[in-house]
SEFIBA-22215 format. One record per residue: residue in one letter; chain; residue number from 1; x, z, y of N, C-alpha, C in turn. Coordinates in nm, 2 decimals. Layout:
% SEFIBA-22215
REC, type, mol, seq, n.X, n.Z, n.Y, ca.X, ca.Z, ca.Y, c.X, c.Z, c.Y
REC, A, A, NUM, X, Z, Y, X, Z, Y, X, Z, Y .
...
END
This chain:
% SEFIBA-22215
REC, type, mol, seq, n.X, n.Z, n.Y, ca.X, ca.Z, ca.Y, c.X, c.Z, c.Y
REC, M, A, 1, -1.98, -0.81, 1.60, -2.02, -0.80, 1.48, -1.91, -0.72, 1.35 .
REC, T, A, 2, -1.91, -0.58, 1.35, -1.82, -0.55, 1.26, -1.78, -0.58, 1.12 .
REC, K, A, 3, -1.70, -0.56, 1.01, -1.71, -0.66, 0.92, -1.74, -0.56, 0.83 .
REC, N, A, 4, -1.80, -0.59, 0.72, -1.82, -0.45, 0.68, -1.71, -0.43, 0.54 .
REC, R, A, 5, -1.63, -0.35, 0.55, -1.54, -0.33, 0.44, -1.54, -0.29, 0.28 .
REC, Q, A, 6, -1.51, -0.31, 0.21, -1.56, -0.27, 0.10, -1.49, -0.15, 0.03 .
REC, K, A, 7, -1.55, -0.09, -0.04, -1.52, -0.02, -0.13, -1.44, -0.05, -0.25 .
REC, I, A, 8, -1.36, 0.02, -0.34, -1.35, 0.01, -0.49, -1.30, 0.08, -0.62 .
REC, E, A, 9, -1.38, 0.10, -0.65, -1.37, 0.19, -0.79, -1.27, 0.18, -0.93 .
REC, T, A, 10, -1.24, 0.24, -0.95, -1.16, 0.20, -1.11, -1.20, 0.33, -1.16 .
REC, K, A, 11, -1.10, 0.35, -1.26, -1.17, 0.45, -1.37, -1.13, 0.61, -1.29 .
REC, R, A, 12, -1.05, 0.64, -1.22, -1.00, 0.76, -1.13, -0.99, 0.76, -1.00 .
REC, L, A, 13, -0.99, 0.69, -0.97, -0.96, 0.63, -0.79, -1.06, 0.55, -0.77 .
REC, L, A, 14, -1.13, 0.58, -0.64, -1.18, 0.53, -0.51, -1.07, 0.49, -0.35 .
REC, L, A, 15, -1.11, 0.32, -0.38, -1.03, 0.29, -0.25, -1.12, 0.25, -0.16 .
REC, R, A, 16, -1.14, 0.32, -0.03, -1.23, 0.30, 0.09, -1.15, 0.32, 0.21 .
REC, P, A, 17, -1.25, 0.24, 0.28, -1.17, 0.24, 0.42, -1.17, 0.34, 0.48 .
REC, F, A, 18, -1.00, 0.37, 0.58, -0.99, 0.51, 0.65, -1.09, 0.53, 0.75 .
REC, E, A, 19, -1.15, 0.69, 0.79, -1.18, 0.77, 0.88, -1.13, 0.83, 0.95 .
REC, L, A, 20, -1.19, 0.81, 1.10, -1.08, 0.87, 1.20, -1.07, 1.05, 1.11 .
REC, S, A, 21, -1.17, 1.10, 1.05, -1.17, 1.19, 1.04, -1.07, 1.28, 0.89 .
REC, D, A, 22, -1.00, 1.15, 0.89, -0.91, 1.15, 0.76, -0.72, 1.18, 0.83 .
REC, G, A, 23, -0.78, 1.17, 0.95, -0.62, 1.21, 1.00, -0.56, 1.34, 0.98 .
REC, L, A, 24, -0.58, 1.43, 1.01, -0.56, 1.56, 0.96, -0.49, 1.50, 0.80 .
REC, R, A, 25, -0.56, 1.52, 0.69, -0.50, 1.49, 0.58, -0.38, 1.35, 0.57 .
REC, V, A, 26, -0.42, 1.24, 0.65, -0.32, 1.18, 0.67, -0.20, 1.27, 0.74 .
REC, Q, A, 27, -0.18, 1.29, 0.81, -0.07, 1.39, 0.87, 0.01, 1.45, 0.78 .
REC, E, A, 28, -0.12, 1.58, 0.71, -0.06, 1.64, 0.60, 0.08, 1.58, 0.52 .
REC, L, A, 29, 0.03, 1.48, 0.48, 0.10, 1.39, 0.36, 0.18, 1.35, 0.38 .
REC, A, A, 30, 0.15, 1.21, 0.50, 0.24, 1.15, 0.51, 0.37, 1.22, 0.61 .
REC, G, A, 31, 0.33, 1.34, 0.69, 0.41, 1.41, 0.71, 0.53, 1.47, 0.66 .
REC, D, A, 32, 0.50, 1.49, 0.47, 0.60, 1.49, 0.39, 0.74, 1.44, 0.41 .
REC, K, A, 33, 0.84, 1.49, 0.45, 1.00, 1.42, 0.42, 1.05, 1.29, 0.33 .
REC, A, A, 34, 0.98, 1.37, 0.17, 0.98, 1.29, 0.12, 0.88, 1.16, 0.09 .
REC, I, A, 35, 0.77, 1.18, 0.10, 0.70, 1.01, 0.15, 0.75, 0.94, 0.30 .
REC, A, A, 36, 0.80, 0.99, 0.34, 0.89, 0.91, 0.50, 1.00, 0.86, 0.41 .
REC, D, A, 37, 1.07, 0.93, 0.34, 1.18, 0.90, 0.30, 1.19, 0.77, 0.21 .
REC, T, A, 38, 1.08, 0.75, 0.16, 1.09, 0.63, 0.05, 0.99, 0.56, 0.11 .
REC, T, A, 39, 0.94, 0.52, 0.22, 0.85, 0.42, 0.32, 0.94, 0.40, 0.44 .
REC, V, A, 40, 0.94, 0.25, 0.44, 0.99, 0.19, 0.56, 0.91, 0.21, 0.73 .
REC, N, A, 41, 0.79, 0.26, 0.68, 0.71, 0.26, 0.84, 0.67, 0.41, 0.85 .
REC, I, A, 42, 0.71, 0.51, 0.77, 0.64, 0.61, 0.78, 0.78, 0.63, 0.89 .
REC, P, A, 43, 0.70, 0.77, 0.97, 0.82, 0.81, 1.08, 0.78, 0.94, 1.01 .
REC, Y, A, 44, 0.92, 1.03, 1.09, 0.95, 1.22, 1.05, 1.03, 1.31, 1.12 .
REC, P, A, 45, 0.95, 1.39, 1.23, 0.82, 1.43, 1.20, 0.72, 1.30, 1.24 .
REC, Y, A, 46, 0.63, 1.36, 1.15, 0.50, 1.28, 1.18, 0.41, 1.37, 1.24 .
REC, A, A, 47, 0.39, 1.31, 1.37, 0.32, 1.40, 1.51, 0.17, 1.39, 1.57 .
REC, D, A, 48, 0.15, 1.49, 1.58, 0.01, 1.51, 1.60, -0.06, 1.37, 1.65 .
REC, G, A, 49, -0.18, 1.33, 1.65, -0.24, 1.20, 1.70, -0.20, 1.05, 1.58 .
REC, M, A, 50, -0.10, 1.07, 1.56, -0.01, 0.91, 1.47, -0.13, 0.90, 1.35 .
REC, A, A, 51, -0.15, 1.00, 1.33, -0.27, 0.91, 1.20, -0.40, 0.89, 1.26 .
REC, E, A, 52, -0.42, 0.92, 1.36, -0.54, 0.86, 1.39, -0.53, 0.73, 1.48 .
REC, V, A, 53, -0.43, 0.74, 1.55, -0.40, 0.60, 1.62, -0.38, 0.48, 1.49 .
REC, W, A, 54, -0.30, 0.51, 1.42, -0.27, 0.40, 1.29, -0.43, 0.39, 1.25 .
REC, I, A, 55, -0.52, 0.49, 1.21, -0.65, 0.44, 1.12, -0.70, 0.35, 1.22 .
REC, A, A, 56, -0.70, 0.38, 1.35, -0.77, 0.28, 1.43, -0.75, 0.16, 1.44 .
REC, T, A, 57, -0.61, 0.12, 1.44, -0.57, -0.01, 1.42, -0.64, -0.09, 1.34 .
REC, H, A, 58, -0.68, -0.01, 1.17, -0.73, -0.08, 1.09, -0.84, -0.16, 1.06 .
REC, Q, A, 59, -0.93, -0.11, 1.15, -1.12, -0.23, 1.17, -1.05, -0.38, 1.25 .
REC, P, A, 60, -1.01, -0.37, 1.33, -0.93, -0.45, 1.41, -0.87, -0.55, 1.38 .
REC, K, A, 61, -0.78, -0.53, 1.27, -0.68, -0.58, 1.23, -0.74, -0.65, 1.08 .
REC, S, A, 62, -0.81, -0.57, 1.03, -0.90, -0.63, 0.93, -0.99, -0.72, 0.96 .
REC, E, A, 63, -1.06, -0.72, 1.09, -1.15, -0.81, 1.17, -1.09, -0.97, 1.14 .
REC, A, A, 64, -0.96, -0.90, 1.20, -0.89, -1.02, 1.24, -0.81, -1.13, 1.14 .
REC, G, A, 65, -0.85, -1.08, 1.02, -0.78, -1.08, 0.85, -0.61, -1.09, 0.85 .
REC, E, A, 66, -0.62, -0.99, 0.92, -0.40, -0.92, 0.87, -0.40, -0.86, 0.81 .
REC, L, A, 67, -0.51, -0.74, 0.80, -0.47, -0.64, 0.72, -0.63, -0.56, 0.65 .
REC, E, A, 68, -0.54, -0.51, 0.49, -0.67, -0.42, 0.42, -0.61, -0.34, 0.43 .
REC, C, A, 69, -0.67, -0.24, 0.44, -0.58, -0.08, 0.42, -0.67, 0.02, 0.37 .
REC, F, A, 70, -0.66, 0.06, 0.26, -0.76, 0.16, 0.22, -0.69, 0.33, 0.17 .
REC, A, A, 71, -0.80, 0.41, 0.21, -0.72, 0.55, 0.14, -0.76, 0.53, -0.01 .
REC, I, A, 72, -0.68, 0.62, -0.02, -0.68, 0.66, -0.20, -0.72, 0.76, -0.22 .
REC, V, A, 73, -0.82, 0.76, -0.28, -0.93, 0.90, -0.29, -0.96, 0.94, -0.47 .
REC, L, A, 74, -0.92, 1.04, -0.50, -0.95, 1.09, -0.62, -1.12, 1.09, -0.66 .
REC, R, A, 75, -1.16, 1.03, -0.73, -1.29, 1.02, -0.76, -1.37, 1.12, -0.79 .
REC, S, A, 76, -1.30, 1.25, -0.88, -1.34, 1.35, -0.95, -1.32, 1.45, -0.83 .
REC, T, A, 77, -1.29, 1.48, -0.74, -1.28, 1.59, -0.60, -1.30, 1.51, -0.53 .
REC, Q, A, 78, -1.30, 1.40, -0.47, -1.32, 1.32, -0.35, -1.18, 1.35, -0.24 .
REC, Q, A, 79, -1.08, 1.39, -0.30, -0.93, 1.40, -0.23, -0.85, 1.30, -0.22 .
REC, L, A, 80, -0.84, 1.28, -0.03, -0.75, 1.17, -0.02, -0.63, 1.22, -0.05 .
REC, I, A, 81, -0.50, 1.15, -0.14, -0.42, 1.15, -0.20, -0.28, 1.04, -0.15 .
REC, G, A, 82, -0.36, 0.95, -0.07, -0.23, 0.87, 0.00, -0.31, 0.70, 0.04 .
REC, A, A, 83, -0.23, 0.60, 0.05, -0.29, 0.47, 0.10, -0.22, 0.35, 0.05 .
REC, I, A, 84, -0.30, 0.24, 0.06, -0.32, 0.11, -0.01, -0.31, 0.02, 0.06 .
REC, G, A, 85, -0.25, -0.07, 0.12, -0.32, -0.21, 0.18, -0.22, -0.31, 0.16 .
REC, L, A, 86, -0.26, -0.44, 0.19, -0.21, -0.56, 0.27, -0.23, -0.64, 0.36 .
REC, D, A, 87, -0.09, -0.64, 0.40, -0.10, -0.68, 0.52, -0.07, -0.82, 0.49 .
REC, I, A, 88, -0.16, -0.92, 0.57, -0.20, -1.05, 0.52, -0.11, -1.17, 0.61 .
REC, E, A, 89, -0.08, -1.26, 0.57, -0.03, -1.35, 0.63, -0.10, -1.46, 0.58 .
REC, A, A, 90, -0.24, -1.49, 0.66, -0.33, -1.59, 0.63, -0.24, -1.74, 0.63 .
REC, M, A, 91, -0.22, -1.81, 0.72, -0.11, -1.89, 0.75, -0.05, -1.93, 0.57 .
REC, F, A, 92, 0.01, -1.87, 0.52, 0.11, -1.88, 0.43, 0.00, -1.84, 0.30 .
REC, N, A, 93, -0.13, -1.78, 0.29, -0.21, -1.80, 0.21, -0.13, -1.67, 0.11 .
REC, R, A, 94, -0.10, -1.56, 0.18, -0.02, -1.44, 0.07, -0.02, -1.31, 0.22 .
REC, A, A, 95, 0.01, -1.18, 0.11, -0.01, -1.07, 0.17, 0.14, -0.98, 0.07 .
REC, E, A, 96, 0.14, -0.91, 0.16, 0.26, -0.78, 0.11, 0.18, -0.67, 0.06 .
REC, L, A, 97, 0.15, -0.59, 0.00, 0.16, -0.49, -0.07, 0.25, -0.40, -0.04 .
REC, G, A, 98, 0.16, -0.30, 0.05, 0.23, -0.13, 0.05, 0.18, -0.03, 0.04 .
REC, Y, A, 99, 0.22, 0.09, -0.04, 0.17, 0.20, -0.08, 0.24, 0.30, -0.03 .
REC, W, A, 100, 0.21, 0.44, -0.01, 0.22, 0.54, -0.04, 0.11, 0.67, -0.08 .
REC, I, A, 101, 0.19, 0.72, -0.18, 0.05, 0.85, -0.25, 0.15, 1.04, -0.26 .
REC, S, A, 102, 0.10, 1.11, -0.21, 0.09, 1.25, -0.23, 0.20, 1.26, -0.32 .
REC, K, A, 103, 0.30, 1.32, -0.24, 0.41, 1.41, -0.37, 0.40, 1.46, -0.47 .
REC, Q, A, 104, 0.28, 1.54, -0.48, 0.20, 1.63, -0.57, 0.13, 1.53, -0.68 .
REC, C, A, 105, 0.11, 1.41, -0.65, 0.04, 1.32, -0.74, 0.14, 1.19, -0.81 .
REC, W, A, 106, 0.24, 1.23, -0.76, 0.34, 1.15, -0.83, 0.37, 1.16, -1.00 .
REC, N, A, 107, 0.36, 1.06, -1.01, 0.40, 1.06, -1.20, 0.26, 1.07, -1.31 .
REC, H, A, 108, 0.16, 1.02, -1.26, 0.02, 1.05, -1.33, -0.04, 0.91, -1.29 .
REC, G, A, 109, 0.06, 0.81, -1.27, -0.04, 0.64, -1.32, -0.15, 0.69, -1.15 .
REC, Y, A, 110, -0.13, 0.70, -1.06, -0.23, 0.70, -0.93, -0.18, 0.55, -0.85 .
REC, C, A, 111, -0.08, 0.58, -0.87, -0.02, 0.48, -0.77, -0.01, 0.29, -0.83 .
REC, T, A, 112, 0.02, 0.31, -0.98, -0.01, 0.18, -1.06, -0.14, 0.14, -1.03 .
REC, E, A, 113, -0.26, 0.26, -1.07, -0.41, 0.23, -1.08, -0.47, 0.17, -0.94 .
REC, A, A, 114, -0.41, 0.19, -0.84, -0.45, 0.17, -0.70, -0.39, -0.01, -0.66 .
REC, A, A, 115, -0.24, 0.00, -0.70, -0.19, -0.12, -0.69, -0.23, -0.20, -0.78 .
REC, R, A, 116, -0.29, -0.21, -0.93, -0.33, -0.29, -0.95, -0.47, -0.36, -0.91 .
REC, A, A, 117, -0.54, -0.26, -0.86, -0.70, -0.26, -0.80, -0.68, -0.37, -0.67 .
REC, M, A, 118, -0.56, -0.32, -0.58, -0.59, -0.40, -0.48, -0.52, -0.57, -0.47 .
REC, V, A, 119, -0.41, -0.53, -0.61, -0.43, -0.71, -0.65, -0.51, -0.79, -0.73 .
REC, N, A, 120, -0.61, -0.70, -0.76, -0.72, -0.80, -0.80, -0.81, -0.79, -0.69 .
REC, Y, A, 121, -0.79, -0.69, -0.59, -0.86, -0.78, -0.48, -0.85, -0.90, -0.39 .
REC, G, A, 122, -0.69, -0.88, -0.39, -0.63, -0.96, -0.33, -0.63, -1.11, -0.39 .
REC, F, A, 123, -0.63, -1.12, -0.48, -0.65, -1.25, -0.54, -0.83, -1.28, -0.50 .
REC, E, A, 124, -0.94, -1.18, -0.64, -1.07, -1.21, -0.64, -1.14, -1.22, -0.53 .
REC, V, A, 125, -1.06, -1.12, -0.40, -1.19, -1.19, -0.28, -1.07, -1.21, -0.15 .
REC, L, A, 126, -1.02, -1.19, -0.12, -0.95, -1.26, -0.04, -0.89, -1.41, -0.11 .
REC, E, A, 127, -0.88, -1.46, -0.20, -0.85, -1.58, -0.25, -0.74, -1.59, -0.19 .
REC, L, A, 128, -0.60, -1.50, -0.22, -0.48, -1.51, -0.18, -0.37, -1.60, -0.28 .
REC, N, A, 129, -0.28, -1.66, -0.25, -0.17, -1.75, -0.37, -0.10, -1.68, -0.42 .
REC, K, A, 130, -0.04, -1.58, -0.29, 0.10, -1.48, -0.36, 0.06, -1.33, -0.30 .
REC, I, A, 131, 0.12, -1.24, -0.38, 0.11, -1.15, -0.34, 0.27, -1.03, -0.35 .
REC, T, A, 132, 0.36, -1.03, -0.26, 0.49, -0.97, -0.21, 0.44, -0.84, -0.22 .
REC, A, A, 133, 0.57, -0.71, -0.30, 0.59, -0.62, -0.27, 0.78, -0.60, -0.23 .
REC, S, A, 134, 0.78, -0.52, -0.17, 0.95, -0.42, -0.17, 0.92, -0.31, -0.17 .
REC, H, A, 135, 1.05, -0.28, -0.24, 1.11, -0.10, -0.20, 1.26, -0.05, -0.20 .
REC, F, A, 136, 1.26, 0.00, -0.16, 1.40, 0.05, -0.15, 1.51, 0.07, -0.27 .
REC, I, A, 137, 1.59, -0.02, -0.31, 1.67, 0.03, -0.40, 1.67, 0.18, -0.46 .
REC, R, A, 138, 1.68, 0.26, -0.41, 1.71, 0.44, -0.41, 1.59, 0.46, -0.48 .
REC, N, A, 139, 1.44, 0.36, -0.48, 1.37, 0.44, -0.51, 1.30, 0.35, -0.60 .
REC, P, A, 140, 1.33, 0.36, -0.78, 1.30, 0.26, -0.84, 1.15, 0.28, -0.94 .
REC, A, A, 141, 1.09, 0.43, -0.90, 0.96, 0.42, -0.92, 0.87, 0.34, -0.87 .
REC, S, A, 142, 0.90, 0.32, -0.73, 0.81, 0.23, -0.69, 0.86, 0.08, -0.73 .
REC, G, A, 143, 0.97, 0.02, -0.81, 0.99, -0.09, -0.85, 0.93, -0.07, -1.00 .
REC, K, A, 144, 0.90, 0.09, -1.08, 0.81, 0.05, -1.18, 0.68, 0.02, -1.20 .
REC, V, A, 145, 0.60, 0.04, -1.05, 0.46, 0.02, -0.99, 0.43, -0.14, -1.03 .
REC, M, A, 146, 0.53, -0.18, -0.96, 0.53, -0.35, -0.94, 0.53, -0.41, -1.07 .
REC, E, A, 147, 0.60, -0.34, -1.16, 0.68, -0.41, -1.27, 0.52, -0.40, -1.39 .
REC, K, A, 148, 0.46, -0.34, -1.36, 0.36, -0.20, -1.43, 0.25, -0.34, -1.38 .
REC, I, A, 149, 0.21, -0.37, -1.26, 0.08, -0.49, -1.24, 0.15, -0.61, -1.28 .
REC, G, A, 150, 0.25, -0.62, -1.32, 0.23, -0.78, -1.34, 0.35, -0.86, -1.25 .
REC, M, A, 151, 0.42, -0.78, -1.16, 0.45, -0.86, -1.05, 0.60, -0.88, -1.12 .
REC, E, A, 152, 0.69, -0.99, -1.06, 0.85, -1.00, -1.14, 0.92, -1.01, -1.02 .
REC, K, A, 153, 1.04, -0.93, -1.01, 1.16, -0.93, -0.94, 1.17, -1.07, -0.95 .
REC, E, A, 154, 1.19, -1.07, -0.80, 1.22, -1.18, -0.73, 1.39, -1.19, -0.67 .
REC, G, A, 155, 1.40, -1.09, -0.63, 1.58, -1.06, -0.56, 1.60, -0.94, -0.56 .
REC, I, A, 156, 1.76, -0.94, -0.45, 1.78, -0.79, -0.38, 1.79, -0.87, -0.26 .
REC, L, A, 157, 1.74, -0.76, -0.18, 1.75, -0.75, 0.00, 1.88, -0.69, 0.05 .
REC, R, A, 158, 1.95, -0.74, 0.04, 2.08, -0.72, 0.09, 2.06, -0.64, 0.21 .
REC, D, A, 159, 2.13, -0.49, 0.25, 2.11, -0.43, 0.40, 2.01, -0.52, 0.50 .
REC, Y, A, 160, 1.83, -0.48, 0.38, 1.72, -0.60, 0.47, 1.64, -0.49, 0.55 .
REC, F, A, 161, 1.70, -0.33, 0.51, 1.57, -0.23, 0.58, 1.67, -0.14, 0.64 .
REC, T, A, 162, 1.62, -0.07, 0.77, 1.67, 0.01, 0.81, 1.63, 0.16, 0.82 .
REC, K, A, 163, 1.69, 0.29, 0.80, 1.55, 0.37, 0.79, 1.63, 0.48, 0.81 .
REC, W, A, 164, 1.61, 0.55, 0.93, 1.68, 0.66, 0.98, 1.79, 0.62, 1.02 .
REC, D, A, 165, 1.82, 0.49, 1.11, 1.94, 0.41, 1.12, 2.09, 0.40, 0.99 .
REC, V, A, 166, 2.00, 0.38, 0.92, 2.07, 0.36, 0.75, 2.04, 0.21, 0.74 .
REC, L, A, 167, 2.13, 0.09, 0.68, 2.13, 0.01, 0.64, 2.05, 0.02, 0.46 .
REC, E, A, 168, 1.96, -0.02, 0.45, 1.89, 0.00, 0.31, 1.92, -0.11, 0.24 .
REC, D, A, 169, 1.92, -0.13, 0.11, 1.94, -0.26, 0.01, 1.78, -0.27, -0.01 .
REC, G, A, 170, 1.70, -0.36, -0.11, 1.60, -0.33, -0.10, 1.60, -0.44, -0.22 .
REC, A, A, 171, 1.45, -0.43, -0.31, 1.43, -0.52, -0.43, 1.28, -0.59, -0.34 .
REC, A, A, 172, 1.25, -0.74, -0.42, 1.13, -0.82, -0.37, 1.09, -0.81, -0.48 .
REC, Y, A, 173, 0.95, -0.83, -0.51, 0.89, -0.88, -0.59, 0.78, -0.91, -0.57 .
REC, G, A, 174, 0.71, -1.01, -0.67, 0.61, -1.14, -0.63, 0.55, -1.14, -0.72 .
REC, I, A, 175, 0.41, -1.18, -0.75, 0.29, -1.21, -0.86, 0.26, -1.33, -0.81 .
REC, L, A, 176, 0.23, -1.43, -0.83, 0.13, -1.59, -0.82, 0.04, -1.56, -0.87 .
REC, R, A, 177, -0.09, -1.61, -0.79, -0.25, -1.63, -0.85, -0.29, -1.68, -0.95 .
REC, K, A, 178, -0.20, -1.82, -1.04, -0.15, -1.86, -1.14, -0.12, -1.76, -1.27 .
REC, Q, A, 179, -0.03, -1.68, -1.18, 0.02, -1.56, -1.31, -0.11, -1.45, -1.29 .
REC, W, A, 180, -0.11, -1.45, -1.27, -0.25, -1.31, -1.23, -0.33, -1.38, -1.37 .
REC, E, A, 181, -0.38, -1.54, -1.28, -0.53, -1.56, -1.38, -0.47, -1.57, -1.49 .
REC, A, A, 182, -0.35, -1.61, -1.49, -0.32, -1.61, -1.70, -0.31, -1.49, -1.75 .
REC, G, A, 183, -0.33, -1.39, -1.71, -0.28, -1.22, -1.73, -0.17, -1.19, -1.75 .
REC, I, A, 184, -0.05, -1.26, -1.71, 0.10, -1.21, -1.74, 0.10, -1.09, -1.68 .
END
């Protein structure tokens, strides 16, 4: 029996499960070198078929309680503009938030709106105790998103990531259920 994955609506966005038919749009957006440059896991170039393979992993991982991943879609146009998800560590009742958004949609608050909705989903629906996130130090805009949704900076991760054969420092953020409940 397949798990019926939810849709999440915000003022301007719809977060919905990816469909295989989203593959070409994902390849177009994630294939932008600027997007790949600011994420740990997106390769460049983004080859044909990679998006479909990635999308096909979502349902099984969701059913296993390991991942909740959503397409970020503009409600006004139904255009897919990015991705957001929670990589779940059930043993520790926590998840890591990850996201990317189309370069054309930077600086419009979409990422913050989607991230806030995912944090709410993580605490309300998944009943997590903690949600973490991290970003490359050289990408402070991502850290601003984390701060706007109530996450606190927990530390610097020296030489923590490798992107294109270069060691990168990161910043770690987190929010606890009790902070979220208190509206901090």
